[in-house]
All heavy atoms as an XYZ file, in Angstrom:
921
protein
N       3.751     14.934    -72.206
C       3.849     13.748    -71.480
C       4.027     12.620    -72.558
O       3.006     12.546    -73.415
C       2.765     13.461    -70.445
C       2.750     12.114    -69.942
S       1.564     11.759    -68.703
C       0.061     11.485    -69.818
N       4.813     11.816    -72.402
C       5.051     10.639    -73.354
C       4.675      9.270    -72.672
O       4.858      9.169    -71.511
C       6.563     10.582    -73.909
N       4.194      8.355    -73.375
C       3.954      6.932    -72.950
C       5.271      6.239    -73.055
O       5.659      5.963    -74.252
C       2.859      6.402    -73.687
C       1.419      7.102    -73.267
C       0.248      6.380    -74.082
N       0.581      6.284    -75.400
C       0.314      7.199    -76.404
N      -0.064      8.362    -76.044
N       0.583      7.038    -77.693
N       5.897      5.877    -72.125
C       7.197      5.253    -72.127
C       6.977      3.772    -71.585
O       6.383      3.520    -70.500
C       8.135      5.937    -71.184
C       9.466      5.351    -71.181
C       8.316      7.363    -71.630
N       7.636      2.750    -72.339
C       7.681      1.419    -72.074
C       9.131      1.177    -71.558
O      10.102      1.426    -72.330
C       7.303      0.608    -73.082
C       7.405     -1.045    -72.854
C       6.600     -1.365    -71.647
C       7.013     -1.728    -74.121
N       9.375      0.801    -70.316
C      10.700      0.435    -69.816
C      10.833     -0.981    -69.599
O      10.110     -1.601    -68.806
C      10.873      1.165    -68.466
C      12.162      0.933    -67.643
C      13.453      1.400    -68.472
C      12.131      1.512    -66.287
N      11.852     -1.650    -70.334
C      12.110     -3.007    -70.211
C      13.398     -3.264    -69.526
O      14.539     -2.938    -70.046
C      12.055     -3.731    -71.495
N      13.503     -3.530    -68.316
C      14.695     -3.651    -67.433
C      14.550     -4.837    -66.519
O      13.522     -4.901    -65.687
C      14.911     -2.373    -66.638
C      15.935     -2.524    -65.544
C      17.307     -2.814    -66.089
O      17.956     -2.035    -66.722
O      17.829     -3.836    -65.583
N      15.529     -5.869    -66.528
C      15.345     -7.081    -65.787
C      15.673     -6.917    -64.375
O      15.312     -7.614    -63.573
C      16.015     -8.227    -66.441
C      17.637     -8.003    -66.512
O      17.948     -6.817    -67.002
O      18.242     -8.839    -66.332
N      16.563     -5.875    -63.922
C      16.831     -5.659    -62.632
C      15.766     -4.817    -61.891
O      15.516     -3.652    -62.303
C      18.147     -4.875    -62.608
C      18.660     -4.627    -61.145
O      18.138     -3.696    -60.526
O      19.426     -5.387    -60.591
N      15.181     -5.582    -60.949
C      13.975     -4.925    -60.287
C      14.152     -3.553    -59.770
O      13.448     -2.544    -59.887
C      13.400     -5.757    -59.297
C      12.077     -5.215    -58.522
C      11.487     -6.131    -57.509
O      11.904     -7.319    -57.314
N      10.578     -5.525    -56.729
N      15.346     -3.465    -58.932
C      15.673     -2.132    -58.263
C      15.960     -1.074    -59.247
O      15.511      0.142    -59.072
C      16.756     -2.207    -57.208
O      17.960     -2.641    -57.873
N      16.673     -1.401    -60.259
C      16.873     -0.450    -61.391
C      15.662     -0.033    -62.135
O      15.432      1.198    -62.297
C      17.915     -0.972    -62.309
C      18.163     -0.065    -63.580
S      19.100      1.369    -63.188
C      20.773      0.927    -63.100
N      14.789     -1.047    -62.379
C      13.522     -0.829    -63.154
C      12.595      0.276    -62.140
O      12.128      1.149    -62.756
C      12.738     -2.107    -63.356
C      11.432     -1.851    -64.055
C      10.813     -3.315    -64.399
N      10.603     -4.086    -63.267
C      11.205     -5.124    -62.954
N      12.262     -5.770    -63.528
N      10.821     -5.853    -61.838
N      12.537     -0.027    -60.890
C      11.744      0.876    -60.096
C      12.317      2.156    -60.044
O      11.603      3.255    -60.016
C      11.533      0.252    -58.745
C      10.872     -1.039    -58.698
C      10.800     -1.834    -57.379
O      11.468     -1.388    -56.435
O      10.150     -2.828    -57.249
N      13.711      2.357    -59.880
C      14.428      3.640    -59.797
C      14.072      4.550    -61.023
O      13.757      5.607    -60.897
C      15.931      3.205    -59.563
C      16.608      4.407    -59.218
C      16.575      5.160    -58.119
C      17.794      4.754    -60.129
C      17.303      6.353    -57.885
C      18.559      5.811    -59.837
C      18.456      6.548    -58.661
N      14.378      3.814    -62.165
C      14.231      4.555    -63.461
C      12.831      4.889    -63.616
O      12.476      6.039    -64.122
C      14.692      3.623    -64.660
C      16.223      3.354    -64.556
C      16.534      2.395    -65.728
C      17.071      4.599    -64.568
N      11.891      4.071    -63.264
C      10.390      4.274    -63.597
C      10.022      5.576    -62.720
O       9.348      6.425    -63.220
C       9.648      3.103    -63.062
O       8.303      3.439    -63.282
N      10.443      5.580    -61.409
C       9.983      6.725    -60.599
C      10.670      8.067    -61.218
O      10.103      9.010    -61.341
C      10.524      6.525    -59.237
C       9.693      5.621    -58.374
C       9.921      5.626    -56.898
N      11.370      5.441    -56.619
C      11.792      4.316    -56.318
N      11.135      3.223    -56.430
N      13.210      4.179    -56.160
N      11.910      7.929    -61.714
C      12.556      9.294    -62.250
C      11.842      9.587    -63.439
O      11.574     10.874    -63.654
C      13.998      8.824    -62.538
N      11.403      8.697    -64.227
C      10.668      9.111    -65.578
C       9.377      9.717    -65.240
O       8.858     10.621    -65.782
C      10.558      7.983    -66.462
C      11.985      7.622    -67.130
C      11.908      6.167    -67.705
C      12.485      8.596    -68.116
N       8.738      9.082    -64.156
C       7.257      9.585    -63.876
C       7.473     10.966    -63.164
O       6.612     11.807    -63.441
C       6.710      8.627    -62.860
C       6.258      7.359    -63.536
C       5.783      6.252    -62.412
O       6.104      6.395    -61.306
O       5.155      5.294    -63.034
N       8.464     11.225    -62.485
C       8.619     12.484    -61.895
C       8.904     13.452    -62.904
O       8.692     14.826    -62.802
C       9.807     12.593    -60.876
C       9.389     12.072    -59.575
C      10.577     12.438    -58.447
N      11.836     11.919    -58.813
C      12.343     10.740    -58.465
N      11.617      9.908    -57.608
N      13.587     10.404    -58.869
N       9.520     13.150    -64.105
C       9.684     13.952    -65.244
C       8.467     14.196    -66.017
O       8.541     14.902    -67.191
C      10.806     13.526    -66.033
O      12.072     13.522    -65.468
N       7.489     13.656    -65.583
C       6.070     13.823    -66.440
C       5.650     12.867    -67.336
O       4.662     12.960    -68.124
N       6.388     11.673    -67.417
C       6.092     10.594    -68.304
C       5.121      9.589    -67.758
O       5.246      9.313    -66.555
C       7.280      9.911    -68.925
C       8.207     10.962    -69.570
N       7.736     11.610    -70.827
C       9.448     11.468    -69.301
C       8.810     12.398    -71.062
N       9.862     12.305    -70.236
N       4.214      9.053    -68.661
C       3.375      7.856    -68.240
C       4.235      6.625    -68.426
O       4.610      6.283    -69.654
C       2.044      7.878    -68.972
C       1.219      6.701    -68.775
O       1.448      6.026    -67.737
O       0.272      6.372    -69.570
N       4.634      5.903    -67.389
C       5.595      4.716    -67.585
C       5.009      3.345    -67.283
O       4.298      3.285    -66.239
C       6.714      4.896    -66.579
C       7.859      3.814    -66.719
C       7.480      6.271    -66.900
N       5.213      2.451    -68.169
C       4.855      1.058    -67.932
C       6.302      0.423    -67.811
O       7.060      0.497    -68.774
C       4.118      0.447    -69.123
O       2.827      1.202    -69.214
C       3.714     -1.014    -68.857
N       6.514     -0.259    -66.747
C       7.830     -0.998    -66.460
C       7.648     -2.464    -66.438
O       6.696     -2.904    -65.716
C       8.353     -0.441    -65.106
N       8.370     -3.114    -67.150
C       8.186     -4.585    -67.352
C       9.646     -5.214    -67.045
O      10.669     -4.584    -67.322
C       7.661     -5.046    -68.716
C       6.254     -4.471    -68.842
C       8.567     -4.546    -69.791
N       9.735     -6.577    -66.626
C      10.827     -7.105    -66.223
C      11.599     -7.895    -67.265
O      12.722     -8.338    -67.075
C      10.420     -8.168    -65.121
C       9.033     -8.547    -65.635
C       8.485     -7.262    -66.201
N      10.979     -7.975    -68.533
C      11.778     -8.720    -69.542
C      11.194     -8.531    -70.865
O      10.129     -7.788    -71.132
C      11.529    -10.350    -69.252
C      10.147    -10.726    -69.036
O       9.410    -10.512    -69.995
O       9.821    -11.368    -68.132
N      11.843     -9.068    -71.897
C      11.459     -8.725    -73.279
C      10.090     -9.327    -73.742
O       9.405     -8.512    -74.422
N       9.717    -10.399    -73.225
C       8.495    -11.062    -73.629
C       7.324    -10.025    -73.032
O       6.436     -9.688    -73.676
C       8.270    -12.422    -73.147
C       6.844    -13.094    -73.474
C       6.768    -13.203    -74.931
C       6.947    -14.483    -72.826
N       7.380     -9.696    -71.791
C       6.563     -8.866    -71.254
C       6.374     -7.436    -72.004
O       5.340     -6.880    -72.132
C       6.826     -8.518    -69.830
O       6.784     -9.595    -69.007
N       7.613     -7.016    -72.448
C       7.613     -5.713    -73.265
C       6.857     -5.964    -74.661
O       6.012     -5.065    -74.957
C       9.030     -5.277    -73.526
N       6.987     -6.841    -75.226
C       6.239     -7.237    -76.500
C       4.810     -7.385    -76.357
O       4.092     -6.845    -76.977
C       6.862     -8.540    -77.135
C       8.235     -8.407    -77.765
C       8.763     -9.656    -78.206
C       8.253     -7.336    -78.785
N       4.475     -7.930    -75.232
C       3.024     -8.096    -74.725
C       2.444     -6.680    -74.531
O       1.347     -6.275    -74.988
C       2.792     -8.980    -73.591
C       3.013    -10.449    -73.900
O       2.904    -10.841    -75.017
N       3.364    -11.218    -72.842
N       3.232     -5.842    -73.945
C       2.823     -4.463    -73.581
C       2.510     -3.621    -74.887
O       1.620     -2.924    -75.007
C       3.766     -3.749    -72.708
N       3.521     -3.915    -75.736
C       3.444     -3.128    -77.065
C       2.179     -3.559    -77.862
O       1.528     -2.758    -78.522
C       4.637     -3.421    -77.983
C       4.510     -2.954    -79.344
C       5.889     -2.601    -77.354
N       1.789     -4.768    -77.783
C       0.608     -5.240    -78.379
C      -0.608     -4.814    -77.850
O      -1.711     -4.721    -78.568
C       0.623     -6.923    -78.556
C       1.634     -7.331    -79.598
O       1.792     -6.778    -80.780
N       2.495     -8.373    -79.233
N      -0.588     -4.480    -76.492
C      -1.793     -4.091    -75.768
C      -2.100     -2.608    -75.869
O      -3.108     -2.067    -75.669
C      -1.647     -4.375    -74.369
C      -1.668     -5.971    -74.126
C      -1.467     -6.462    -72.770
O      -1.330     -5.568    -71.911
O      -1.371     -7.647    -72.558
N      -1.000     -1.810    -75.949
C      -1.072     -0.189    -75.878
C       0.003      0.419    -76.730
O       1.006     -0.071    -77.058
C      -0.828      0.060    -74.426
C      -1.082      1.518    -74.123
C      -0.765      1.838    -72.737
N      -0.936      3.213    -72.374
C      -0.498      3.889    -71.426
N       0.073      3.172    -70.421
N      -0.629      5.230    -71.215
N      -0.299      1.637    -77.135
C       0.594      2.433    -78.002
C       1.600      3.057    -77.005
O       1.178      3.661    -75.988
N       2.882      3.091    -77.508
C       3.964      3.920    -76.710
C       4.632      4.726    -77.575
O       4.715      4.595    -78.847
C       4.930      2.843    -76.060
C       4.257      2.022    -74.961
C       3.726      0.744    -75.249
C       4.202      2.477    -73.782
C       3.153      0.005    -74.244
C       3.667      1.751    -72.613
C       3.054      0.546    -73.025
O       2.477     -0.241    -71.943
N       5.223      5.787    -76.987
C       5.976      6.843    -77.809
C       7.394      6.462    -77.675
O       8.229      6.660    -78.707
C       5.889      8.186    -77.131
C       4.443      8.707    -77.150
O       3.733      8.586    -78.247
O       3.965      8.966    -76.053
N       7.760      5.875    -76.660
C       9.234      5.448    -76.529
C       9.377      4.062    -75.806
O       8.732      3.825    -74.823
C       9.919      6.524    -75.748
C      11.439      6.283    -75.305
C      12.322      6.370    -76.557
C      11.751      7.361    -74.224
N      10.293      3.283    -76.383
C      10.772      2.061    -75.545
C      12.189      2.429    -75.108
O      13.117      2.679    -75.761
C      10.803      0.899    -76.588
C      11.609     -0.380    -76.181
C      10.850     -1.012    -75.053
C      11.645     -1.293    -77.392
N      12.370      2.034    -73.836
C      13.674      2.193    -73.144
C      13.931      0.620    -72.833
O      13.254      0.086    -71.999
C      13.725      3.055    -71.860
C      13.414      4.425    -72.401
C      15.067      2.899    -71.263
C      13.281      5.310    -71.051
N      14.951      0.089    -73.401
C      15.229     -1.414    -73.259
C      16.584     -1.662    -72.754
O      17.555     -1.227    -73.301
C      14.832     -2.129    -74.514
N      16.787     -2.440    -71.750
C      18.096     -3.003    -71.479
C      18.538     -3.869    -72.628
O      17.620     -4.679    -72.990
C      17.953     -3.756    -70.207
C      19.236     -4.174    -69.564
O      20.329     -3.868    -70.248
O      19.349     -4.682    -68.496
N      19.663     -3.902    -73.027
C      20.122     -4.732    -74.170
C      20.228     -6.149    -73.560
O      19.716     -7.103    -74.376
C      21.544     -4.218    -74.718
C      21.336     -2.864    -75.387
C      22.037     -5.277    -75.601
C      22.572     -2.235    -75.792
N      20.787     -6.292    -72.522
C      20.962     -7.718    -72.050
C      19.879     -8.007    -71.075
O      19.795     -7.571    -69.915
C      22.420     -7.998    -71.503
C      22.615     -9.349    -70.821
C      23.502     -7.526    -72.392
N      18.949     -8.910    -71.490
C      17.836     -9.521    -70.657
C      17.683    -10.970    -70.839
O      17.978    -11.344    -71.989
C      16.643     -8.750    -70.839
C      16.442     -7.356    -70.569
S      14.896     -6.553    -70.752
C      14.679     -6.498    -72.545
N      17.296    -11.626    -69.818
C      17.004    -13.152    -70.160
C      15.784    -13.367    -71.232
O      14.976    -12.411    -71.316
C      16.482    -13.674    -68.759
C      16.327    -12.499    -67.968
C      16.981    -11.271    -68.564
N      15.984    -14.418    -72.044
C      14.985    -14.598    -72.950
C      15.127    -13.736    -74.090
O      16.216    -13.809    -74.844
N      14.223    -12.711    -74.436
C      14.405    -11.867    -75.509
C      15.178    -10.653    -75.148
O      14.793     -9.901    -74.226
C      12.946    -11.560    -76.087
C      12.128    -12.751    -76.342
C      13.064    -10.511    -77.209
C      10.702    -12.525    -76.664
N      16.207    -10.348    -75.809
C      17.020     -9.237    -75.578
C      16.525     -7.910    -76.027
O      15.552     -7.847    -76.834
C      18.554     -9.366    -75.899
C      18.710     -9.356    -77.543
O      17.934     -8.647    -78.158
O      19.748     -9.968    -77.945
N      17.114     -6.801    -75.503
C      16.569     -5.510    -75.956
C      16.476     -5.105    -77.416
O      15.576     -4.541    -77.855
N      17.505     -5.761    -78.075
C      17.547     -5.438    -79.492
C      16.437     -6.138    -80.284
O      15.823     -5.575    -81.204
C      19.010     -5.790    -80.123
C      20.059     -4.854    -79.481
C      19.066     -5.721    -81.612
C      21.472     -5.280    -79.786
N      16.205     -7.335    -79.925
C      15.182     -7.975    -80.596
C      13.727     -7.438    -80.197
O      12.872     -7.414    -80.953
C      15.203     -9.486    -80.115
C      14.092    -10.386    -81.052
C      14.357    -10.314    -82.506
O      15.442    -10.065    -82.959
O      13.207    -10.601    -83.076
N      13.602     -7.013    -78.880
C      12.394     -6.344    -78.552
C      12.047     -5.237    -79.402
O      11.003     -4.975    -79.794
C      12.417     -5.940    -77.100
C      11.295     -5.017    -76.691
C      12.545     -7.236    -76.205
N      13.205     -4.290    -79.580
C      13.134     -3.164    -80.331
C      12.636     -3.624    -81.829
O      11.814     -2.907    -82.492
C      14.461     -2.549    -80.338
O      14.385     -1.493    -81.362
N      13.304     -4.514    -82.352
C      13.110     -4.999    -83.772
C      11.532     -5.399    -83.789
O      10.867     -4.977    -84.902
C      13.909     -6.181    -84.127
C      13.941     -6.675    -85.558
C      14.872     -7.635    -85.842
N      16.169     -7.076    -85.685
C      17.215     -7.792    -84.904
N      16.857     -8.878    -84.160
N      18.375     -7.267    -84.775
N      11.180     -6.212    -83.001
C       9.652     -6.831    -83.072
C       8.745     -5.750    -82.769
O       7.646     -5.531    -83.438
C       9.478     -7.869    -82.183
C      10.326     -9.176    -82.702
C       9.984    -10.417    -81.890
O       8.860    -10.593    -81.337
N      11.025    -11.225    -81.631
N       8.919     -4.785    -81.732
C       8.021     -3.686    -81.412
C       7.929     -2.764    -82.447
O       6.844     -2.174    -82.720
C       8.548     -3.112    -79.987
N       8.984     -2.513    -83.229
C       8.950     -1.548    -84.394
C       7.967     -2.074    -85.507
O       7.510     -1.229    -86.224
C      10.285     -1.176    -84.877
O      10.971     -0.505    -83.998
N       7.846     -3.373    -85.538
C       6.919     -3.841    -86.589
C       5.458     -3.640    -86.149
O       4.601     -3.478    -87.001
C       7.112     -5.332    -86.787
C       8.416     -5.823    -87.405
C       8.619     -7.336    -87.424
C       9.959     -7.657    -87.915
N      10.262     -9.101    -87.870
N       5.181     -3.523    -84.831
C       3.825     -3.222    -84.337
C       3.523     -1.730    -84.404
O       2.531     -1.332    -84.747
C       3.660     -3.766    -82.968
C       2.341     -3.321    -82.420
C       3.856     -5.331    -82.763
N       4.533     -0.980    -84.045
C       4.331      0.480    -84.039
C       5.578      1.071    -84.717
O       6.736      1.291    -84.222
C       4.483      0.865    -82.559
C       4.312      2.467    -82.287
O       4.388      3.151    -83.340
N       4.281      2.873    -81.183
N       5.566      1.490    -86.003
C       6.550      2.046    -86.781
C       7.090      3.268    -86.289
O       8.226      3.709    -86.600
C       6.067      2.050    -88.247
N       6.282      4.105    -85.519
C       6.683      5.423    -85.030
C       7.373      5.250    -83.599
O       7.854      6.278    -83.088
C       5.427      6.292    -84.829
C       4.868      6.636    -86.237
O       5.555      6.523    -87.139
O       3.680      6.812    -86.263
N       7.607      4.065    -82.984
C       8.178      3.819    -81.750
C       9.505      4.283    -81.736
O      10.308      3.848    -82.566
C       7.977      2.420    -81.332
C       8.535      2.032    -79.962
C       7.676      2.744    -78.888
C       8.554      0.568    -79.879
N       9.885      5.101    -80.897
C      11.260      5.476    -80.699
C      11.989      4.556    -79.685
O      11.302      4.222    -78.823
C      11.428      7.014    -80.286
C      10.827      7.886    -81.401
C      10.873      9.388    -81.081
C      10.196     10.144    -82.158
N      10.285     11.581    -81.946
N      13.254      4.489    -79.707
C      13.965      3.508    -78.882
C      15.200      4.156    -78.305
O      15.958      4.825    -78.924
C      14.430      2.264    -79.692
C      15.113      1.267    -78.811
C      13.184      1.601    -80.343
N      15.452      3.824    -77.087
C      16.689      4.247    -76.279
C      17.118      2.879    -75.578
O      16.328      2.298    -74.917
C      16.343      5.276    -75.249
C      17.586      5.707    -74.439
C      18.724      6.280    -75.226
C      16.981      6.809    -73.301
N      18.404      2.388    -75.863
C      18.940      1.336    -75.146
C      19.698      1.827    -73.930
O      20.305      2.738    -73.931
C      19.808      0.606    -76.139
C      19.080     -0.055    -77.217
C      19.502      0.198    -78.622
C      18.087     -1.020    -76.960
C      18.885     -0.426    -79.604
C      17.561     -1.801    -77.977
C      17.823     -1.445    -79.258
N      19.635      0.791    -72.915
C      20.433      1.015    -71.624
C      21.180     -0.295    -71.487
O      20.609     -1.382    -71.866
C      19.669      1.393    -70.434
C      18.520      0.446    -70.289
C      19.158      2.831    -70.607
C      17.707      0.782    -68.973
N      22.516     -0.213    -71.012
C      23.099     -1.416    -70.794
C      24.165     -1.251    -69.599
O      24.847     -0.067    -69.684
C      23.833     -2.016    -72.147
O      24.319     -3.282    -71.782
C      24.902     -1.092    -72.737
N      24.550     -2.399    -68.997
C      25.684     -2.282    -68.129
C      26.844     -3.002    -68.671
O      27.953     -3.197    -68.095
N      26.681     -3.445    -70.026
C      27.804     -4.275    -70.638
C      28.199     -3.319    -71.970
O      27.671     -3.711    -73.043
C      27.254     -5.614    -71.024
C      26.786     -6.450    -69.845
C      25.421     -6.454    -69.544
C      27.630     -7.117    -69.154
C      24.985     -7.150    -68.363
C      27.308     -7.923    -68.080
C      25.943     -7.876    -67.642
N      29.164     -2.643    -71.777
C      29.652     -1.637    -72.881
C      30.139     -2.674    -73.990
O      29.871     -2.227    -75.167
C      30.728     -0.794    -72.428
N      30.837     -3.773    -73.812
C      31.286     -4.476    -74.806
C      30.142     -5.132    -75.691
O      30.268     -5.168    -76.912
C      32.136     -5.643    -74.320
N      29.055     -5.410    -75.018
C      27.825     -5.992    -75.747
C      27.344     -4.788    -76.672
O      26.953     -5.001    -77.765
C      26.847     -6.532    -74.740
C      25.448     -6.794    -75.538
C      27.156     -7.666    -74.071
N      27.296     -3.586    -76.066
C      26.804     -2.558    -76.842
C      27.687     -2.218    -78.104
O      27.108     -1.960    -79.210
C      26.720     -1.232    -76.074
N      28.919     -2.434    -77.963
C      29.742     -2.140    -79.077
C      29.692     -3.248    -80.114
O      29.652     -2.912    -81.339
C      31.231     -2.099    -78.636
C      31.446     -0.845    -77.692
S      30.950      0.785    -78.413
C      32.231      0.906    -79.780
N      29.520     -4.531    -79.665
C      29.492     -5.505    -80.685
C      28.174     -5.530    -81.375
O      28.010     -6.050    -82.478
C      29.699     -6.900    -80.021
O      28.695     -7.209    -79.073
N      27.140     -5.069    -80.798
C      25.724     -4.937    -81.393
C      25.451     -3.687    -82.063
O      24.362     -3.461    -82.600
C      24.772     -5.172    -80.262
N      26.432     -2.722    -82.099
C      26.319     -1.395    -82.738
C      25.714     -1.487    -84.116
O      24.790     -0.763    -84.465
C      27.762     -0.762    -82.760
C      27.569      0.629    -83.454
C      26.773      1.652    -82.694
N      27.345      2.077    -81.403
C      26.607      2.694    -80.442
N      25.387      3.197    -80.810
N      27.122      3.039    -79.352
N      26.028     -2.384    -84.999
C      25.576     -2.466    -86.337
C      24.025     -2.796    -86.255
O      23.348     -2.257    -87.010
C      26.285     -3.547    -87.065
C      25.883     -3.617    -88.607
C      26.847     -4.553    -89.359
O      27.994     -4.493    -89.274
O      26.038     -5.470    -90.070
N      23.655     -3.668    -85.443
C      22.183     -4.031    -85.318
C      21.347     -2.880    -84.852
O      20.188     -2.743    -85.072
C      21.999     -5.212    -84.416
C      22.573     -6.534    -84.968
C      22.353     -7.572    -83.966
O      21.180     -7.990    -83.749
O      23.364     -8.162    -83.405
N      21.950     -2.075    -84.109
C      21.213     -0.919    -83.338
C      21.072      0.354    -84.248
O      20.297      1.212    -83.951
C      21.918     -0.514    -82.037
C      21.825     -1.749    -81.026
S      22.496     -1.310    -79.434
C      24.243     -0.841    -79.828
N      21.919      0.417    -85.196
C      21.852      1.600    -86.115
C      22.410      2.690    -85.448
O      23.179      2.683    -84.644
N      21.574      3.845    -85.574
C      21.931      5.152    -84.754
C      21.061      5.216    -83.468
O      21.140      6.420    -83.056
C      21.783      6.196    -85.739
C      20.332      6.540    -86.338
O      19.615      5.584    -85.892
O      20.138      7.417    -86.969
N      20.614      4.246    -83.019
C      19.881      4.346    -81.796
C      20.722      4.634    -80.582
O      21.887      3.986    -80.467
C      19.117      3.046    -81.484
O      18.224      2.708    -82.651
C      18.297      3.060    -80.233
N      20.363      5.492    -79.761
C      21.270      5.792    -78.532
C      21.321      4.805    -77.595
O      20.374      4.061    -77.372
C      20.611      7.037    -77.959
C      20.551      8.430    -78.802
C      21.830      9.222    -78.518
C      21.661     10.428    -79.297
N      22.856     11.272    -79.239
N      22.533      4.690    -77.005
C      22.792      3.804    -75.930
C      23.349      4.438    -74.859
O      24.357      5.211    -74.938
C      23.866      2.694    -76.402
C      24.137      1.771    -75.201
C      23.406      1.881    -77.587
N      22.686      4.262    -73.572
C      23.130      4.907    -72.376
C      23.837      3.772    -71.536
O      23.131      2.738    -71.300
C      21.907      5.552    -71.732
C      22.142      6.560    -70.593
C      22.925      7.761    -71.212
C      20.717      7.066    -70.134
N      24.990      3.910    -71.231
C      25.702      2.905    -70.526
C      25.624      3.109    -68.943
O      25.770      4.238    -68.381
C      27.266      2.941    -70.829
O      27.420      2.465    -72.165
N      25.259      1.997    -68.273
C      25.207      2.024    -66.704
C      26.674      2.036    -66.175
O      27.524      1.437    -66.819
C      24.396      0.837    -66.212
C      23.127      0.778    -66.706
C      22.477     -0.592    -66.284
C      21.149     -0.936    -66.952
N      20.753     -2.331    -66.616
N      26.830      2.664    -65.033
C      25.873      3.517    -64.443
C      25.700      4.973    -65.095
O      26.743      5.466    -65.710
C      26.534      3.674    -63.120
C      28.028      3.634    -63.236
C      28.145      2.601    -64.422
N      24.664      5.365    -65.070
C      24.471      6.876    -65.476
C      23.568      7.690    -64.432
O      23.008      7.109    -63.611
C      23.757      6.755    -66.905
C      22.491      5.962    -66.861
C      21.349      6.441    -66.445
C      22.599      4.686    -67.460
C      20.110      5.668    -66.490
C      21.356      4.000    -67.572
C      20.100      4.369    -66.896
N      23.685      9.020    -64.594
C      23.031      9.960    -63.745
C      21.490     10.039    -64.266
O      21.287     10.005    -65.545
C      23.777     11.277    -63.825
C      23.205     12.108    -62.756
N      22.028     12.850    -62.824
C      23.709     12.438    -61.521
C      21.920     13.587    -61.760
N      22.994     13.242    -60.936
N      20.629     10.082    -63.333
C      19.256     10.207    -63.679
C      19.069     11.431    -64.731
O      18.167     11.437    -65.619
C      18.363     10.326    -62.553
C      18.090      8.983    -61.718
C      17.353      9.212    -60.562
C      17.648      7.907    -62.700
N      19.716     12.332    -64.530
C      19.636     13.647    -65.437
C      19.926     13.261    -66.737
O      19.333     13.814    -67.820
C      20.489     14.740    -64.888
C      20.282     16.148    -65.645
C      19.075     16.802    -65.267
N      18.207     16.728    -66.277
C      16.928     17.056    -66.462
N      16.224     17.175    -65.208
N      16.182     17.137    -67.679
N      21.015     12.451    -66.923
C      21.296     12.059    -68.304
C      20.273     11.136    -68.964
O      20.027     11.374    -70.141
C      22.626     11.160    -68.250
C      23.947     12.013    -67.868
O      23.925     13.143    -68.009
O      24.925     11.303    -67.347
N      19.587     10.300    -68.151
C      18.506      9.598    -68.697
C      17.370     10.519    -69.207
O      16.850     10.350    -70.297
C      18.000      8.580    -67.658
C      16.683      7.764    -68.011
C      16.959      6.885    -69.227
C      16.006      7.086    -66.932
N      16.980     11.408    -68.230
C      15.993     12.261    -68.709
C      16.179     13.184    -69.912
O      15.466     13.278    -70.866
C      15.583     13.203    -67.498
C      14.547     14.318    -67.880
C      15.020     12.324    -66.310
N      17.442     13.708    -69.887
C      17.890     14.350    -71.033
C      17.891     13.538    -72.392
O      17.423     14.050    -73.462
C      19.346     14.933    -70.906
C      19.409     16.107    -69.857
O      18.424     16.654    -69.500
O      20.547     16.356    -69.380
N      18.335     12.361    -72.301
C      18.396     11.422    -73.494
C      16.868     11.052    -73.969
O      16.542     11.070    -75.158
C      19.188     10.137    -73.256
C      20.628     10.297    -73.406
N      21.442     10.686    -72.476
C      21.385      9.981    -74.556
C      22.622     10.819    -72.941
N      22.716     10.335    -74.199
N      15.961     10.940    -72.874
C      14.609     10.669    -73.287
C      13.997     11.973    -74.070
O      13.384     11.674    -74.947
C      13.799     10.371    -72.019
C      12.277     10.416    -72.265
C      14.187      8.859    -71.473
N      14.217     13.044    -73.260
C      13.704     14.169    -74.025
C      14.281     14.403    -75.419
O      13.479     14.843    -76.313
C      14.016     15.448    -73.182
C      13.290     15.551    -71.840
O      12.271     14.714    -71.766
O      13.672     16.187    -70.986
N      15.603     14.173    -75.633
C      16.214     14.292    -76.977
C      15.593     13.329    -77.940
O      15.336     13.734    -79.027
C      17.721     14.172    -76.835
C      18.436     14.256    -78.127
C      19.866     14.012    -77.902
O      20.389     14.303    -76.858
O      20.381     13.334    -78.786
N      15.434     12.121    -77.508
C      14.997     11.022    -78.360
C      13.491     11.436    -78.760
O      13.167     11.219    -79.940
C      15.015      9.686    -77.674
O      16.362      9.318    -77.351
C      14.560      8.539    -78.500
N      12.639     11.737    -77.801
C      11.197     12.081    -78.098
C      11.124     13.230    -79.059
O      10.124     13.371    -79.825
C      10.554     12.267    -76.778
C      10.236     11.049    -75.940
C       9.788     11.472    -74.641
C       9.256     10.258    -76.642
N      12.059     14.179    -78.999
C      11.950     15.394    -79.825
C      12.308     15.292    -81.346
O      12.117     15.933    -82.075
C      12.791     16.516    -79.240
O      14.209     16.256    -79.295
N      13.025     14.046    -81.487
C      13.517     13.872    -82.913
C      12.388     13.341    -83.814
O      11.431     12.503    -83.336
C      14.610     12.650    -82.937
C      15.896     13.076    -82.195
C      16.745     11.899    -81.989
O      16.431     10.733    -82.278
N      17.985     12.167    -81.583
N      12.349     13.747    -84.968
C      11.346     13.287    -86.001
C      11.608     11.952    -86.417
O      12.769     11.449    -86.469
C      11.351     14.231    -87.251
C      10.959     15.699    -86.941
O      10.112     15.706    -86.104
O      11.411     16.509    -87.603
N      10.536     11.072    -86.653
C      10.655      9.779    -86.982
C      11.154      9.824    -88.519
O      10.492     10.553    -89.359
C       9.260      9.051    -86.918
C       9.476      7.551    -87.456
C       8.923      9.037    -85.410
N      12.152      9.036    -88.841
C      12.525      9.017    -90.211
C      11.742      8.305    -91.281
O      10.841      7.465    -90.877
C      13.956      8.285    -90.285
């Protein structure tokens, strides 16, 4: 079981993904924005951050950047409904996986499992 922080601004999507990850055996904290995600990272250790790239205020890429300063072992998976944004931000994201919406829940769970199984560089 991994401790997963899910930062997704769309409430229905956040609840849907959170339930799916919990059913897969993960301990999930779901937050509605980047600032809440950063606060959560400062309060508790997480194994994985799943962040929507496009969120009001602090975007997912900046959340990832700042959260990694607090927890160098934090693994990251980005999700987005804006493929063009993902492509333009590719350089900033490095080799971090990006899952484009819409996606099947099985794909999410598979990507989470794959990301968690990777050794930290």
